[in-house]
C-alpha positions as CSV (number, residue, x, y, z in Angstrom):
1,X,71.2,124.8,115.5
2,X,71.9,127.1,118.5
3,X,73.8,124.6,120.7
4,X,71.5,121.7,120.1
5,X,73.1,118.4,119.1
6,X,71.6,115.7,117.0
7,X,72.3,112.1,117.9
8,X,71.4,108.9,116.0
9,X,70.4,106.1,118.3
10,X,70.2,102.4,117.3
11,X,67.7,100.6,119.5
12,X,67.4,96.9,120.0
13,X,64.2,95.6,121.8
14,X,64.3,92.7,124.2
15,X,61.2,91.1,122.6
16,X,60.0,91.2,119.1
17,X,56.3,90.6,119.4
18,X,54.0,92.9,117.4
19,X,52.5,94.2,120.7
20,X,56.0,95.1,122.0
21,X,56.8,97.0,118.8
22,X,53.5,98.9,118.9
23,X,54.1,99.8,122.5
24,X,57.5,101.2,121.8
25,X,56.3,103.1,118.7
26,X,53.3,104.6,120.4
27,X,55.4,105.7,123.4
28,X,58.3,107.1,121.4
29,X,56.0,109.4,119.4
30,X,55.2,111.3,122.6
31,X,58.8,112.0,123.4
32,X,59.8,115.6,122.6
33,X,63.5,114.8,122.1
34,X,62.7,112.2,119.4
35,X,62.8,113.9,116.0
36,X,62.5,110.8,113.8
37,X,62.2,107.0,114.3
38,X,62.5,104.3,111.7
39,X,61.8,100.6,112.0
40,X,64.7,98.7,110.6
41,X,65.3,95.0,110.1
42,X,68.5,93.1,110.9
43,X,70.8,93.7,113.9
44,X,68.8,96.7,115.2
45,X,65.1,97.3,115.5
46,X,64.9,101.1,115.3
47,X,67.0,104.0,114.3
48,X,66.1,107.2,116.1
49,X,67.2,110.8,115.5
50,X,67.3,112.6,118.9
51,X,68.0,116.2,119.8
52,X,69.6,117.3,123.0
53,X,71.2,120.5,124.4
54,X,74.2,118.6,125.6
55,X,75.7,115.1,125.9
56,X,74.9,115.1,129.7
57,X,71.3,115.9,128.9
58,X,71.2,113.1,126.3
59,X,72.6,110.6,128.9
60,X,69.8,111.7,131.3
61,X,67.2,111.3,128.5
62,X,68.5,107.8,127.7
63,X,68.4,106.8,131.4
64,X,64.8,107.9,131.6
65,X,64.0,106.1,128.4
66,X,65.5,102.8,129.7
67,X,63.5,103.1,132.9
68,X,60.2,103.8,131.0
69,X,59.4,100.2,130.4
70,X,59.6,100.4,126.6
71,X,61.5,97.0,126.3
72,X,64.8,98.5,125.2
73,X,67.5,95.8,125.6
74,X,70.4,97.8,124.1
75,X,71.1,101.1,122.4
76,X,74.0,102.5,120.5
77,X,74.7,106.2,120.1
78,X,76.2,107.6,116.9
């Protein structure tokens, strides 16, 4: 993929109201790095597939995502 890495991100929201989920889903659709996002039940709320040119760029992306007010409580990178 020409130096692009693909990362799976498990996302847990801090609230689980329908309006919070819709806010997250609407916002995440606008993010260029997001390739796919699936709503999942259980321990995590969403599984995302993200592309990034490097791990450092991915960390910067996640910091921006956490500060964007999307209600992300925790995330796990795979």
